[in-house]
Structure formats: C-alpha cells, structure tokens
C-alpha positions as CSV (number, residue, x, y, z in Angstrom):
1,M,7.9,13.7,3.3
2,H,4.5,13.0,4.3
3,R,2.4,10.0,5.1
4,T,-0.3,8.9,3.9
5,L,-3.4,7.4,5.4
6,Q,-1.8,6.2,9.3
7,T,-4.5,6.3,11.0
8,C,-7.0,5.1,9.2
9,K,-7.9,1.6,10.1
10,F,-10.9,0.5,6.9
11,L,-11.0,1.2,3.7
12,I,-13.3,-0.4,0.7
13,D,-13.2,0.4,-2.8
14,C,-10.8,2.8,-2.7
15,H,-8.0,3.9,-5.5
16,L,-4.5,5.1,-3.7
17,G,-2.2,6.8,-6.3
18,G,1.0,8.8,-6.5
19,N,1.5,8.9,-2.7
20,G,5.6,8.5,-1.1
21,A,6.3,8.2,2.4
22,D,9.6,6.5,3.6
23,Y,7.4,3.4,4.4
24,G,3.8,2.7,3.2
25,G,3.9,5.2,0.4
26,G,0.2,4.5,-0.5
27,A,-0.8,3.1,2.7
28,W,0.5,2.3,6.5
29,G,-1.7,-0.5,8.6
30,G,-5.6,-1.1,8.8
31,T,-7.6,-3.0,6.5
32,L,-8.1,-2.4,2.6
33,N,-10.9,-4.1,0.7
34,Q,-11.2,-4.5,-3.0
35,C,-8.8,-0.9,-3.3
36,L,-6.3,-0.6,-6.2
37,L,-2.5,0.9,-4.9
38,S,-0.6,2.1,-8.0
39,N,2.4,4.2,-8.5
40,N,3.4,4.8,-4.9
41,Y,6.5,4.9,-3.7
42,C,8.7,4.3,-0.2
43,N,12.3,5.3,0.1
44,I,12.8,2.4,2.2
45,Y,9.9,-0.3,2.6
46,G,6.5,-1.0,1.3
47,G,6.1,1.3,-2.0
48,G,2.2,0.3,-2.2
49,A,1.6,-0.8,1.4
50,W,3.2,-1.8,4.7
51,E,1.7,-3.2,7.9
52,G,-1.9,-4.2,7.1
53,T,-4.1,-6.4,5.5
54,L,-5.1,-6.3,2.4
55,N,-8.3,-8.5,0.9
56,N,-9.2,-8.8,-2.6
57,C,-6.5,-5.9,-4.0
58,L,-4.9,-4.8,-7.4
59,L,-1.3,-3.2,-6.6
60,V,0.5,-1.9,-10.1
61,S,3.9,-0.1,-10.2
62,N,4.6,1.0,-6.5
63,G,8.3,1.1,-5.7
64,G,10.9,1.6,-3.6
65,G,13.9,0.8,-1.5
66,R,12.2,-2.7,-1.2
67,G,8.9,-4.4,-0.9
68,G,7.4,-2.5,-4.0
69,G,4.5,-3.7,-4.1
70,A,3.9,-4.4,0.2
71,G,5.9,-4.9,3.1
72,V,5.1,-6.8,6.0
73,C,1.7,-7.1,4.8
74,V,-1.6,-10.3,4.7
75,L,-2.7,-10.4,1.2
76,N,-5.6,-12.1,0.1
77,N,-6.1,-12.8,-3.2
78,C,-4.2,-9.8,-4.0
79,T,-2.5,-9.4,-7.7
80,V,0.8,-7.6,-7.0
81,S,2.3,-6.7,-10.3
C-alpha cells in the first residue's frame, strides 16, 4: 500500500480522492486550505487526513479503522460527513 502526500507541506484548492494507506489515506501531514478529501481509506487511522492542519476543507465519505474523516489533525472551519 502506498502513502499519498506524505512529504507535501502545503496544498490550496485541491481534490484528494480515492486514495488509501495505513495512515492518512488522502494526506499525511502538511497544511491543506480549501481542499476536498473524498472516498479515501486508511487501514489504521485517518481515512481522509492524518497529522495535518486543515482549513476550510470538506471531508466526505472517507473511512478506515479509526478516524475515518481525520486523525490527529487540527480542523479549522471544516465539514466532515
């Protein structure tokens, strides 16, 4: 299984969808602004995102072992569904 965006530090207005990993199916770390994270999956924690800061983001239909939307993240004005 691969990890997505583990080394990317900053994203603006992006769509991260249909990805998977053990941790952070959509994104691992970094800062995401006005992004859509959808249909991502993790085996362990953080289906949409793991260990990052998300600002004004929409997290939809992400899933996983624990923390389907986000795990160990700071969510500022985000919607998780």
